[in-house]
BATI-82738 format. One record per residue (C-alpha): residue number from 1; x, y, z; residue in three letters. Coordinates in nm, 4 decimals. Each point is the difference from the previous one (the first is absolute). Layout:
BATI-82738
<pami><i>NUM</i><x>X</x><y>Y</y><z>Z</z><aa>Ala</aa></pami>
...
This chain:
BATI-82738
<pami><i>1</i><x>-0.2083</x><y>0.0330</y><z>-1.4727</z><aa>Met</aa></pami>
<pami><i>2</i><x>0.3173</x><y>-0.2028</y><z>0.0485</z><aa>Ile</aa></pami>
<pami><i>3</i><x>0.1322</x><y>0.0118</y><z>0.3567</z><aa>Ile</aa></pami>
<pami><i>4</i><x>0.3444</x><y>-0.1406</y><z>0.0757</z><aa>Ser</aa></pami>
<pami><i>5</i><x>0.2528</x><y>0.0057</y><z>0.2811</z><aa>Thr</aa></pami>
<pami><i>6</i><x>0.2814</x><y>-0.0172</y><z>-0.2565</z><aa>Thr</aa></pami>
<pami><i>7</i><x>0.1606</x><y>0.3021</y><z>-0.1653</z><aa>Ser</aa></pami>
<pami><i>8</i><x>-0.0491</x><y>-0.1403</y><z>-0.3514</z><aa>Thr</aa></pami>
<pami><i>9</i><x>-0.2702</x><y>-0.1969</y><z>-0.1771</z><aa>Leu</aa></pami>
<pami><i>10</i><x>0.1216</x><y>-0.3017</y><z>-0.1918</z><aa>Gln</aa></pami>
<pami><i>11</i><x>-0.0844</x><y>0.0261</y><z>-0.3686</z><aa>Gly</aa></pami>
<pami><i>12</i><x>-0.1239</x><y>0.3582</y><z>0.0364</z><aa>Arg</aa></pami>
<pami><i>13</i><x>0.1786</x><y>0.3255</y><z>-0.0749</z><aa>Glu</aa></pami>
<pami><i>14</i><x>-0.0540</x><y>0.2963</y><z>0.2295</z><aa>Ile</aa></pami>
<pami><i>15</i><x>-0.0751</x><y>0.3028</y><z>-0.2180</z><aa>Glu</aa></pami>
<pami><i>16</i><x>-0.0109</x><y>0.2582</y><z>0.2783</z><aa>Ser</aa></pami>
<pami><i>17</i><x>0.0012</x><y>0.0425</y><z>0.3740</z><aa>Tyr</aa></pami>
<pami><i>18</i><x>-0.3017</x><y>0.1944</y><z>0.1188</z><aa>Val</aa></pami>
<pami><i>19</i><x>0.0756</x><y>0.0395</y><z>0.3705</z><aa>Gly</aa></pami>
<pami><i>20</i><x>-0.0228</x><y>-0.1475</y><z>0.3464</z><aa>Val</aa></pami>
<pami><i>21</i><x>-0.3472</x><y>-0.1092</y><z>0.1080</z><aa>Val</aa></pami>
<pami><i>22</i><x>-0.1296</x><y>-0.1266</y><z>0.3311</z><aa>Ser</aa></pami>
<pami><i>23</i><x>-0.3120</x><y>-0.1316</y><z>0.1638</z><aa>Gly</aa></pami>
<pami><i>24</i><x>-0.0801</x><y>-0.0113</y><z>0.3683</z><aa>Glu</aa></pami>
<pami><i>25</i><x>-0.2450</x><y>-0.1920</y><z>0.2120</z><aa>Ala</aa></pami>
<pami><i>26</i><x>-0.0498</x><y>0.0596</y><z>0.3713</z><aa>Ile</aa></pami>
<pami><i>27</i><x>-0.2008</x><y>-0.2736</y><z>0.1618</z><aa>Met</aa></pami>
<pami><i>28</i><x>-0.1528</x><y>-0.0084</y><z>0.3459</z><aa>Gly</aa></pami>
<pami><i>29</i><x>-0.0149</x><y>-0.3281</y><z>0.1843</z><aa>Ala</aa></pami>
<pami><i>30</i><x>-0.2993</x><y>-0.0583</y><z>0.2235</z><aa>Asn</aa></pami>
<pami><i>31</i><x>-0.0285</x><y>-0.1339</y><z>0.3542</z><aa>Val</aa></pami>
<pami><i>32</i><x>-0.1335</x><y>-0.3436</y><z>-0.1034</z><aa>Val</aa></pami>
<pami><i>33</i><x>0.2871</x><y>-0.0507</y><z>-0.2450</z><aa>Arg</aa></pami>
<pami><i>34</i><x>0.2514</x><y>0.1089</y><z>0.2662</z><aa>Asp</aa></pami>
<pami><i>35</i><x>-0.1500</x><y>-0.2452</y><z>0.2484</z><aa>Phe</aa></pami>
<pami><i>36</i><x>0.0055</x><y>-0.2890</y><z>-0.2486</z><aa>Leu</aa></pami>
<pami><i>37</i><x>0.3594</x><y>0.0835</y><z>-0.0925</z><aa>Ala</aa></pami>
<pami><i>38</i><x>0.1042</x><y>-0.0006</y><z>0.3660</z><aa>Ser</aa></pami>
<pami><i>39</i><x>-0.1590</x><y>-0.3444</y><z>0.0446</z><aa>Val</aa></pami>
<pami><i>40</i><x>0.1888</x><y>-0.1218</y><z>-0.3070</z><aa>Thr</aa></pami>
<pami><i>41</i><x>0.3212</x><y>0.1424</y><z>0.1467</z><aa>Asp</aa></pami>
<pami><i>42</i><x>-0.0548</x><y>-0.1974</y><z>0.3213</z><aa>Ile</aa></pami>
<pami><i>43</i><x>-0.0888</x><y>-0.3349</y><z>-0.1608</z><aa>Ile</aa></pami>
<pami><i>44</i><x>0.2205</x><y>0.0435</y><z>-0.3058</z><aa>Gly</aa></pami>
<pami><i>45</i><x>-0.0801</x><y>0.0030</y><z>-0.3682</z><aa>Gly</aa></pami>
<pami><i>46</i><x>-0.0770</x><y>0.2632</y><z>-0.2571</z><aa>Arg</aa></pami>
<pami><i>47</i><x>-0.2396</x><y>0.2886</y><z>0.0425</z><aa>Ser</aa></pami>
<pami><i>48</i><x>-0.2270</x><y>-0.0170</y><z>-0.3035</z><aa>Ser</aa></pami>
<pami><i>49</i><x>-0.1773</x><y>0.3187</y><z>0.1129</z><aa>Ala</aa></pami>
<pami><i>50</i><x>0.3194</x><y>0.2035</y><z>-0.0229</z><aa>Tyr</aa></pami>
<pami><i>51</i><x>0.1181</x><y>-0.1789</y><z>-0.3136</z><aa>Glu</aa></pami>
<pami><i>52</i><x>-0.3204</x><y>0.0925</y><z>-0.1805</z><aa>Ser</aa></pami>
<pami><i>53</i><x>0.0302</x><y>0.3619</y><z>0.1186</z><aa>Lys</aa></pami>
<pami><i>54</i><x>0.3597</x><y>0.0155</y><z>-0.1309</z><aa>Leu</aa></pami>
<pami><i>55</i><x>-0.1126</x><y>-0.1448</y><z>-0.3341</z><aa>Ala</aa></pami>
<pami><i>56</i><x>-0.2812</x><y>0.2560</y><z>-0.0197</z><aa>Glu</aa></pami>
<pami><i>57</i><x>0.2427</x><y>0.2856</y><z>0.0725</z><aa>Gly</aa></pami>
<pami><i>58</i><x>0.2431</x><y>-0.1272</y><z>-0.2646</z><aa>Arg</aa></pami>
<pami><i>59</i><x>-0.2739</x><y>-0.0214</y><z>-0.2642</z><aa>Glu</aa></pami>
<pami><i>60</i><x>-0.1277</x><y>0.3511</y><z>0.0772</z><aa>Ile</aa></pami>
<pami><i>61</i><x>0.3504</x><y>0.1507</y><z>-0.0124</z><aa>Ala</aa></pami>
<pami><i>62</i><x>0.0854</x><y>-0.1751</y><z>-0.3290</z><aa>Leu</aa></pami>
<pami><i>63</i><x>-0.3327</x><y>0.1019</y><z>-0.1559</z><aa>Arg</aa></pami>
<pami><i>64</i><x>0.0482</x><y>0.3644</y><z>0.1044</z><aa>Glu</aa></pami>
<pami><i>65</i><x>0.3597</x><y>0.0030</y><z>-0.1302</z><aa>Met</aa></pami>
<pami><i>66</i><x>-0.1122</x><y>-0.1538</y><z>-0.3294</z><aa>Ser</aa></pami>
<pami><i>67</i><x>-0.2767</x><y>0.2577</y><z>-0.0410</z><aa>Glu</aa></pami>
<pami><i>68</i><x>0.2432</x><y>0.2875</y><z>0.0579</z><aa>Lys</aa></pami>
<pami><i>69</i><x>0.2317</x><y>-0.1479</y><z>-0.2654</z><aa>Ala</aa></pami>
<pami><i>70</i><x>-0.2919</x><y>-0.0316</y><z>-0.2418</z><aa>Arg</aa></pami>
<pami><i>71</i><x>-0.0931</x><y>0.3657</y><z>0.0574</z><aa>Gln</aa></pami>
<pami><i>72</i><x>0.3556</x><y>0.0942</y><z>-0.0996</z><aa>Leu</aa></pami>
<pami><i>73</i><x>-0.0339</x><y>-0.1956</y><z>-0.3245</z><aa>Gly</aa></pami>
<pami><i>74</i><x>0.2158</x><y>-0.2956</y><z>0.1037</z><aa>Ala</aa></pami>
<pami><i>75</i><x>-0.0789</x><y>-0.3601</y><z>-0.0896</z><aa>Asn</aa></pami>
<pami><i>76</i><x>0.2381</x><y>-0.1641</y><z>0.2491</z><aa>Ala</aa></pami>
<pami><i>77</i><x>0.1553</x><y>0.0525</y><z>0.3420</z><aa>Val</aa></pami>
<pami><i>78</i><x>0.3448</x><y>-0.1429</y><z>0.0662</z><aa>Ile</aa></pami>
<pami><i>79</i><x>0.2202</x><y>-0.0251</y><z>0.3091</z><aa>Gly</aa></pami>
<pami><i>80</i><x>-0.3035</x><y>-0.0413</y><z>0.2238</z><aa>Val</aa></pami>
<pami><i>81</i><x>0.0684</x><y>-0.0139</y><z>0.3733</z><aa>Asp</aa></pami>
<pami><i>82</i><x>-0.2522</x><y>-0.0792</y><z>0.2719</z><aa>Leu</aa></pami>
<pami><i>83</i><x>0.0478</x><y>0.1273</y><z>0.3531</z><aa>Asp</aa></pami>
<pami><i>84</i><x>-0.2130</x><y>-0.0921</y><z>0.3006</z><aa>Phe</aa></pami>
<pami><i>85</i><x>0.0097</x><y>0.2076</y><z>0.3197</z><aa>Glu</aa></pami>
<pami><i>86</i><x>-0.1851</x><y>0.0166</y><z>0.3283</z><aa>Thr</aa></pami>
<pami><i>87</i><x>-0.1098</x><y>0.3570</y><z>0.0606</z><aa>Leu</aa></pami>
<pami><i>88</i><x>-0.1384</x><y>-0.0430</y><z>0.3492</z><aa>Arg</aa></pami>
<pami><i>89</i><x>-0.1925</x><y>-0.2596</y><z>0.1946</z><aa>Glu</aa></pami>
<pami><i>90</i><x>-0.2513</x><y>-0.1560</y><z>-0.2381</z><aa>Gly</aa></pami>
<pami><i>91</i><x>0.1023</x><y>0.1975</y><z>-0.3108</z><aa>Met</aa></pami>
<pami><i>92</i><x>0.2156</x><y>-0.1318</y><z>-0.2816</z><aa>Met</aa></pami>
<pami><i>93</i><x>0.1120</x><y>0.1532</y><z>-0.3255</z><aa>Met</aa></pami>
<pami><i>94</i><x>0.1051</x><y>-0.1438</y><z>-0.3331</z><aa>Cys</aa></pami>
<pami><i>95</i><x>0.1825</x><y>0.2146</y><z>-0.2547</z><aa>Ile</aa></pami>
<pami><i>96</i><x>0.0715</x><y>-0.1079</y><z>-0.3577</z><aa>Ala</aa></pami>
<pami><i>97</i><x>0.2511</x><y>0.2048</y><z>-0.1988</z><aa>Thr</aa></pami>
<pami><i>98</i><x>0.1425</x><y>-0.0436</y><z>-0.3472</z><aa>Gly</aa></pami>
<pami><i>99</i><x>0.1059</x><y>0.1703</y><z>-0.3207</z><aa>Thr</aa></pami>
<pami><i>100</i><x>-0.2729</x><y>0.0606</y><z>-0.2568</z><aa>Ala</aa></pami>
<pami><i>101</i><x>0.1212</x><y>-0.0702</y><z>-0.3540</z><aa>Val</aa></pami>
<pami><i>102</i><x>-0.1274</x><y>-0.0318</y><z>-0.3533</z><aa>Ile</aa></pami>
<pami><i>103</i><x>0.1005</x><y>-0.3260</y><z>-0.1675</z><aa>Val</aa></pami>
<pami><i>104</i><x>-0.0352</x><y>-0.1134</y><z>-0.3621</z><aa>Lys</aa></pami>
């Protein structure tokens, strides 16, 4: 499965557009991670705990989106957009959306 943020694929011809596909991941952050992040905020630096959770959410959302495209018979997803949101205290969401297509 080819996944791209662009609307075209260089060297490939899009035969047909199958439809919009999306994948979602809602992740809960735990108390220990929140505490470590608050310490990092005070002393400065990057929060590897939250960075790894964001990466995990992104991978889950992309995998789910890709699987939905595959179920529709597509072999690529173009125009992919990733959106990260905070739902409430300790909960974050990642949504991946794109257009499922069939390419030669």
